[in-house]
Structures are given as structure tokens and as C-alpha cells.
C-alpha positions as CSV (number, residue, x, y, z in Angstrom):
1,M,-228.0,-151.1,142.3
2,I,-226.0,-154.2,144.1
3,D,-224.9,-153.4,147.4
4,L,-222.4,-156.6,147.6
5,R,-221.4,-154.3,151.1
6,S,-224.6,-154.7,152.3
7,L,-223.3,-159.1,153.2
8,A,-220.8,-157.7,155.5
9,R,-223.4,-155.3,157.4
10,L,-224.7,-156.4,160.3
11,G,-228.3,-155.5,162.2
12,G,-231.3,-157.0,163.8
13,A,-233.3,-159.1,160.7
14,Q,-233.9,-162.6,161.2
15,S,-234.4,-164.8,159.2
16,R,-236.8,-167.3,157.7
17,S,-238.2,-170.1,155.2
18,I,-241.4,-170.8,154.5
19,S,-241.7,-174.0,152.3
20,P,-244.2,-177.2,152.8
21,E,-241.3,-178.2,156.1
22,N,-242.7,-175.6,157.6
23,F,-246.2,-173.5,155.9
24,D,-245.7,-170.9,158.0
25,G,-241.5,-169.8,158.9
26,G,-241.9,-170.1,162.8
27,K,-238.7,-170.4,164.6
28,G,-237.4,-174.0,165.3
29,G,-240.4,-175.3,162.8
30,G,-238.7,-176.8,160.0
31,G,-239.0,-180.8,159.7
32,R,-241.8,-181.7,162.4
33,A,-243.8,-182.7,159.7
34,V,-245.6,-186.6,160.1
35,D,-247.3,-186.4,156.7
36,G,-246.9,-185.0,153.6
37,T,-245.9,-186.2,149.8
38,G,-242.6,-187.9,150.6
39,A,-244.3,-189.9,153.9
40,A,-244.1,-192.4,152.4
41,A,-240.8,-192.9,150.9
42,A,-239.0,-191.8,154.3
43,A,-241.6,-194.7,156.0
44,D,-237.8,-195.8,157.5
45,L,-236.3,-193.3,158.2
46,G,-239.0,-191.5,160.3
47,R,-240.0,-187.8,161.6
48,G,-237.6,-184.8,160.4
49,W,-236.1,-186.8,156.7
50,K,-238.0,-185.3,154.1
51,I,-241.7,-186.0,155.0
52,S,-243.1,-182.4,153.3
53,P,-241.1,-181.5,151.0
54,S,-243.8,-180.6,147.9
55,V,-248.3,-179.5,148.4
56,H,-249.9,-180.8,146.0
57,I,-252.8,-178.4,144.6
58,D,-256.0,-179.4,143.0
59,G,-257.5,-178.6,140.2
60,H,-259.6,-175.1,139.9
61,T,-258.6,-174.2,143.7
62,T,-256.0,-171.9,145.0
63,F,-253.3,-172.7,147.4
64,E,-251.5,-169.9,150.0
65,L,-248.1,-170.5,149.2
66,A,-246.6,-167.5,152.6
67,A,-248.5,-165.4,154.9
68,I,-245.7,-163.3,156.6
69,E,-246.3,-160.4,159.0
70,G,-244.1,-157.7,158.3
71,P,-241.9,-155.2,158.4
72,A,-240.4,-158.1,156.5
73,L,-238.2,-158.7,153.2
74,I,-238.4,-161.5,151.2
75,T,-235.2,-162.0,149.8
76,H,-235.1,-165.7,147.4
77,I,-238.1,-167.7,145.8
78,W,-237.0,-171.7,144.6
79,L,-239.9,-173.1,142.9
80,T,-239.9,-176.0,140.8
81,T,-243.0,-177.7,139.3
82,D,-243.9,-179.9,136.1
83,H,-243.9,-177.7,132.5
84,S,-247.6,-178.7,131.8
85,N,-247.9,-175.8,135.0
86,W,-246.2,-173.7,133.7
87,R,-248.9,-171.2,132.3
88,S,-251.7,-172.7,134.4
89,L,-250.6,-171.4,137.1
90,I,-250.9,-168.2,138.3
91,L,-248.9,-166.6,141.1
92,R,-250.4,-163.5,142.8
93,C,-248.8,-160.8,145.9
94,Y,-250.9,-159.1,148.4
95,W,-248.3,-156.2,149.8
96,D,-250.2,-154.9,153.2
97,G,-253.3,-156.0,152.9
98,A,-254.7,-155.2,150.0
99,D,-257.3,-156.8,148.6
100,E,-256.3,-157.0,145.2
101,P,-253.1,-158.6,144.0
102,A,-249.6,-156.3,143.2
103,V,-248.2,-159.3,141.0
104,E,-250.6,-161.5,138.7
105,V,-248.8,-163.1,136.9
106,P,-248.8,-167.2,134.6
107,L,-245.8,-168.9,136.7
108,G,-243.5,-169.9,134.1
109,D,-244.1,-165.8,132.4
110,F,-243.0,-164.5,136.5
111,F,-240.2,-167.0,135.7
112,G,-239.5,-165.8,131.4
113,Q,-240.0,-169.8,130.8
114,G,-243.7,-168.4,129.4
115,W,-243.5,-171.4,126.0
116,C,-243.9,-173.7,128.9
117,E,-239.9,-175.0,127.6
118,F,-237.5,-175.2,129.9
119,A,-234.5,-172.2,129.3
120,Q,-231.8,-171.6,131.0
121,L,-231.4,-168.3,131.8
122,S,-228.4,-166.6,133.9
123,S,-229.1,-163.0,135.1
124,V,-228.9,-161.4,138.7
125,P,-232.5,-161.1,139.9
126,V,-233.8,-164.5,137.9
127,A,-232.7,-167.8,137.2
128,V,-234.0,-171.4,136.1
129,N,-231.7,-174.1,136.3
130,P,-231.9,-177.1,134.5
131,H,-234.7,-178.9,134.9
132,G,-237.4,-176.5,135.4
133,G,-235.6,-175.1,138.8
134,F,-237.3,-171.8,139.0
135,N,-235.2,-169.3,141.0
136,S,-236.4,-165.5,142.0
137,Y,-234.2,-162.5,143.5
138,W,-236.7,-159.4,143.4
139,P,-236.7,-158.2,146.4
140,M,-240.4,-158.0,147.9
141,P,-240.4,-155.0,150.8
142,A,-243.5,-155.9,152.7
143,P,-244.3,-153.1,155.7
144,R,-246.8,-154.5,157.5
145,H,-247.7,-158.1,155.9
146,A,-247.3,-160.3,152.3
147,R,-249.4,-163.1,151.4
148,L,-248.4,-165.1,148.1
149,T,-250.7,-168.2,146.4
150,L,-250.6,-170.1,143.2
151,E,-254.5,-170.4,141.2
152,N,-254.3,-173.7,139.6
153,R,-256.9,-173.2,136.5
154,A,-256.5,-176.3,134.7
155,P,-258.8,-179.4,136.1
156,H,-255.4,-181.9,137.0
157,T,-253.1,-181.5,140.2
158,A,-250.4,-179.2,139.8
159,T,-247.4,-180.8,142.5
160,V,-245.4,-177.7,143.6
161,Y,-242.3,-178.1,145.6
162,Y,-241.4,-174.1,147.2
163,Q,-239.5,-172.5,149.7
164,I,-239.4,-168.7,150.0
165,S,-236.9,-167.0,151.9
166,Y,-237.5,-163.9,153.5
167,E,-235.9,-161.7,156.5
168,I,-237.8,-160.1,159.8
169,D,-237.7,-157.4,162.2
170,V,-236.6,-155.3,159.5
171,D,-235.7,-151.9,159.5
172,F,-237.7,-149.8,157.1
173,E,-236.4,-146.4,158.1
174,T,-233.1,-147.1,157.8
175,D,-231.8,-150.2,155.8
176,M,-235.0,-149.6,153.7
177,A,-235.6,-146.2,153.1
178,G,-238.3,-145.6,149.7
179,A,-238.8,-149.2,149.4
180,G,-241.8,-149.0,147.2
181,Y,-243.9,-152.6,146.8
182,L,-242.9,-155.1,143.3
183,H,-245.7,-155.3,141.2
184,S,-245.4,-157.5,137.9
185,Q,-247.9,-157.3,135.3
186,F,-249.2,-160.0,132.5
187,R,-250.5,-159.1,128.9
188,R,-250.4,-160.8,125.6
189,S,-251.6,-159.9,122.1
190,N,-252.4,-163.3,120.2
191,P,-252.6,-161.9,116.8
192,L,-251.4,-157.9,117.1
193,P,-254.6,-155.9,115.8
194,A,-253.6,-154.6,113.1
195,G,-251.8,-151.0,113.0
196,S,-251.2,-151.6,116.7
197,V,-248.7,-152.0,119.1
198,H,-248.4,-154.0,122.0
199,P,-248.9,-152.7,125.8
200,I,-245.9,-154.2,128.0
201,L,-248.0,-151.3,131.2
202,D,-250.7,-149.1,130.4
203,R,-251.1,-146.5,132.5
204,V,-249.9,-147.2,136.0
205,H,-250.4,-143.7,138.2
206,G,-247.9,-143.0,141.5
207,A,-244.8,-142.4,141.5
208,G,-242.0,-145.9,140.9
209,K,-238.9,-147.2,139.1
210,Y,-239.6,-149.6,135.7
211,V,-236.7,-152.5,136.3
212,G,-237.6,-155.5,133.7
213,T,-239.4,-157.1,131.2
214,Y,-239.5,-160.3,129.9
215,L,-241.2,-161.1,126.1
216,A,-241.7,-165.0,124.6
217,W,-242.6,-163.8,121.1
218,G,-244.7,-165.6,118.1
219,V,-244.0,-164.8,115.1
220,N,-246.6,-165.5,112.4
221,R,-245.0,-164.6,109.1
222,P,-241.4,-165.6,107.3
223,G,-238.8,-163.1,108.2
224,W,-237.6,-160.8,110.6
225,W,-239.5,-159.2,113.2
226,G,-237.8,-157.1,115.4
227,E,-237.6,-153.9,114.0
228,G,-239.8,-152.2,116.2
229,E,-239.3,-150.2,118.8
230,V,-239.9,-150.1,122.9
231,K,-241.6,-146.5,123.8
232,F,-242.1,-145.2,128.0
233,Y,-244.2,-142.6,128.4
234,L,-243.4,-141.0,131.1
235,D,-245.1,-138.2,134.0
236,G,-247.9,-136.7,131.6
237,D,-246.3,-138.1,127.9
238,E,-249.2,-138.8,125.7
239,E,-248.5,-138.9,121.7
240,F,-244.4,-139.1,121.7
241,P,-242.7,-141.2,124.7
242,T,-239.7,-139.5,126.6
243,I,-237.7,-142.6,125.9
244,C,-237.8,-144.7,122.6
245,G,-235.4,-147.0,121.4
246,T,-233.7,-147.7,118.1
247,G,-235.5,-151.3,117.3
248,T,-235.9,-155.1,119.2
249,E,-233.5,-156.5,119.6
250,D,-231.2,-153.3,120.6
251,Y,-233.5,-153.2,123.8
252,F,-232.8,-156.1,124.9
253,G,-229.0,-155.9,124.0
254,G,-229.0,-157.5,120.9
255,A,-228.2,-156.4,117.4
256,W,-228.3,-157.2,113.8
257,N,-231.2,-159.4,114.7
258,F,-229.8,-161.7,116.5
259,D,-227.9,-163.8,113.9
260,V,-224.2,-164.6,113.8
261,P,-223.5,-165.2,110.2
262,G,-223.4,-169.2,109.7
263,Q,-225.1,-169.8,112.7
264,G,-228.0,-168.0,112.6
265,Y,-229.9,-166.6,115.5
266,T,-227.6,-167.1,118.9
267,G,-228.8,-167.1,121.9
268,Y,-227.0,-165.3,125.3
269,S,-228.1,-165.1,128.6
270,T,-226.7,-162.6,130.5
271,P,-226.8,-160.8,134.3
272,F,-229.6,-157.7,133.3
273,L,-230.6,-159.0,129.3
274,G,-230.9,-161.6,127.0
275,L,-232.3,-163.7,124.2
276,H,-232.3,-166.9,126.7
277,Q,-234.4,-168.9,124.6
278,I,-235.1,-169.8,120.6
279,I,-237.3,-172.1,119.8
280,R,-237.1,-173.2,116.0
281,P,-240.0,-174.2,114.0
282,D,-239.1,-178.5,113.7
283,G,-240.7,-179.3,109.9
284,L,-244.5,-180.4,111.2
285,Y,-246.8,-179.2,113.4
286,R,-244.6,-176.4,114.5
287,S,-244.3,-174.6,112.8
288,Q,-244.1,-170.8,113.6
289,Q,-239.9,-169.7,115.3
290,R,-240.8,-168.7,119.7
291,F,-238.4,-166.2,120.9
292,G,-238.1,-165.9,125.0
293,M,-235.9,-162.6,125.9
294,Y,-236.2,-160.1,129.0
295,R,-234.7,-156.8,129.6
296,W,-234.3,-156.0,134.2
297,H,-233.8,-152.0,134.7
298,L,-231.2,-152.9,137.6
299,L,-228.6,-150.8,136.7
300,D,-230.8,-148.3,135.1
301,P,-234.1,-147.7,136.3
302,V,-237.1,-145.9,134.8
303,H,-237.8,-143.4,137.5
304,F,-241.9,-142.0,137.2
305,H,-243.1,-140.0,139.3
306,A,-247.2,-139.7,138.1
307,E,-247.2,-142.0,135.6
308,L,-245.6,-144.0,133.2
309,R,-246.8,-146.2,130.1
310,V,-244.9,-148.6,128.5
311,D,-245.1,-150.2,124.5
312,I,-243.4,-152.1,121.9
313,Q,-244.2,-151.9,118.1
314,A,-243.9,-155.4,115.8
315,L,-242.2,-154.8,112.4
316,G,-240.8,-157.0,109.7
317,W,-240.0,-155.9,105.9
318,T,-241.7,-156.3,103.3
319,S,-240.4,-156.5,100.0
320,R,-239.9,-153.6,98.5
321,G,-238.0,-151.7,102.0
322,R,-240.5,-151.0,103.8
323,Y,-241.3,-151.7,107.6
324,Q,-243.9,-154.4,107.7
325,P,-246.5,-154.1,110.6
326,L,-246.2,-157.8,111.9
327,H,-249.6,-159.6,113.6
328,D,-247.5,-161.8,115.8
329,D,-248.2,-163.1,119.4
330,I,-246.3,-161.4,121.8
331,A,-246.9,-161.8,125.6
332,S,-244.6,-159.7,128.4
333,T,-244.5,-159.7,131.9
334,A,-243.4,-156.2,133.5
335,V,-241.9,-155.9,137.1
336,F,-242.0,-152.2,138.5
337,Y,-241.6,-151.2,142.2
338,L,-244.8,-148.7,143.1
339,D,-245.0,-146.3,146.2
340,R,-248.8,-148.2,146.7
341,P,-249.3,-151.8,147.8
342,A,-251.8,-151.2,144.6
343,T,-253.0,-150.4,141.3
344,T,-254.8,-151.1,137.8
345,R,-254.3,-153.5,135.9
346,P,-255.3,-156.0,133.1
347,S,-257.9,-158.8,133.1
348,L,-255.9,-162.4,133.1
349,P,-256.5,-164.1,129.9
350,D,-259.0,-167.2,130.6
351,A,-257.2,-170.7,130.0
352,D,-257.9,-171.2,126.6
353,E,-255.9,-167.5,125.7
354,L,-253.2,-168.7,127.5
355,D,-252.4,-171.5,126.1
356,V,-249.5,-171.9,124.4
357,G,-250.6,-174.5,122.1
């Protein structure tokens, strides 16, 4: 729930920010750089004049964006880099000293840009603005410690600009009572095997709330592709789910094939859900339609107390009016809060399997 009243409530938290101008977020530590990617441009101005606005991440290396001692709450991440890096940079977040990351997602997919092409996204927890300004407002609690990294899987150097805003001295017993750890997982089925469903989340154990889905969907045959249901299997559900939707476009808040008669597929971006990206064939090499969709469960989180599994069907139509299972390219990013800092997660596809062509 969004509580605007909390903006007026004063407390003991302190504001901090990590960026290439203040790598450790220290109080009074910003703007002190004497070397950095802007040093040549600031040669006539001197220290304090944007000497270190970005970082270079060499190919096949991992860079630590932030290391924060808790109790802390990350409130905002702003980041930008060239669109060619959006699938080859991997964002990871580690909470409270866990060896395994809770968040492990290609950078672009975490911000709803899985096709490595800019699409305006205007929602409450994620905003992406011209031309590739990535913003995350997902609250990221860190009772003891937070560590955020970017792995560059490409052979070339990636230049990244970023700023991570957070609060320290947060009172977790009152203001953050009952808070879980943010998790995000990525999966891709390309193509989806015959007779199967795409696993958005595969049997996560623990108690928590499921809060968001992003899909990058590539269509591999003519016709409508979004008849498939999204299903949530809660706390011991096996063959049949507790929550079952009525179709793909319905889950993302649309209807009737996202088709406004006379206009075809029609995009939209709202605070909680949207079809924000429509990539049409170009008549040459880009022969398939591709889409980006998000659904944030901020006001309708899916609660689970022991385990959760989420999947989606891919269904179209035959010429005889029957459902047609599809073999589309589906990449999903799931976002959820969990009562533990690490859990089981899928192995990330390799660089070739992540490539969007």
C-alpha cells in the first residue's frame, strides 16, 4: 500500500546516496573525486565539478555498485547505460551477508526493457524515461547489510551512470515491522516446448508476497497469442491452483487482444499495469511481433505462507476455433518479498541464450 502520510512523519532515519561521486555514501563525501570519467571535461573547473559521473565496467568482470551497512532501506535506484548493455549486464542484490543473491536479473528486464529497445514505462515502482533513464522505487529493506553488483557478460566495456538512494538508522521494529526481503528472478523459454507452460516462479519456499510480473513476449506464429491463463499455486496446491486468471491480456489489465478496432495493438502504461512496448515487424529481418507487459501487485499482493509457484500458458487459435498451444519466446521477471534473504532460483541463461537478436 502506498502511504503518502508517511512523508510527513518525522523520525530518526538519515538520508544517504551512493554514486560514482560518493562510492560509499559517506556523509559529506560527495563531489570530492579528483579522478574519474569526467576529469578531462572538468579540467578547467577543478574538484567538485562532475569529475566522476560514471564508471567503466570491463568485459567479463563484476562491479560492486553499493555496499551498505544496515539497518537500511534502499528507496530509489536511478541508472542508465547504452541499450546494447541491457541484456548483458546482470543485476544482483545480496541481503544480510547471504552468499546467494535474492535478485538476479538482466538489467533491462528488471526495468521492463527486455528487448534492448527503449519503451516509456510510467508506473509506481518502475519508471523508464527518455532515453533509457531507469528508475526503481521497489523498497529494498536491509536489516544488517546490502550489496548490489553488476556483472558485465559482454567482451566490451560498459559505461554506467547510477545513483542509489537509501536511509540508514531505520527503525525496523516499528516503521519496517514484518518487512520481507526483495527478490527477483528471471526465466526465458525460447521457444516454449510443446505441451508445456512457462514457469514464472518455480516453487519458492517460505512466507511472503508476490508483487510483480514483467514479460518480454516474442510471437513465433501468425494470429493472436494471448489466450493463456496465469496461475498461482499457493501453499500446497499441486495439480490445480488457488488463483487462476482468464487470459494473458486480462492479467495485464487489457481486453479483447489489446486491439482498438482500426488501430490494432494499442499500448498503455498505468501506475500498476501496462502493455508498454509493441515492436512490429519491419518487413525484412524483424519478422515477428514482440511485446513488453507488466503487472505490479502493489494494491493486490498475492500472499503465501509456505510456498508459491506461478506459471503462464501460451495459447492461440486454430482456424477451426480451437485453442492452439504456442511455441513462443517468453522471458519473465518475477518480483516478490520473502521472509528470508536467499532462496532457490533458476540458473541464468548464458549470453547466447539471452541474446534478443
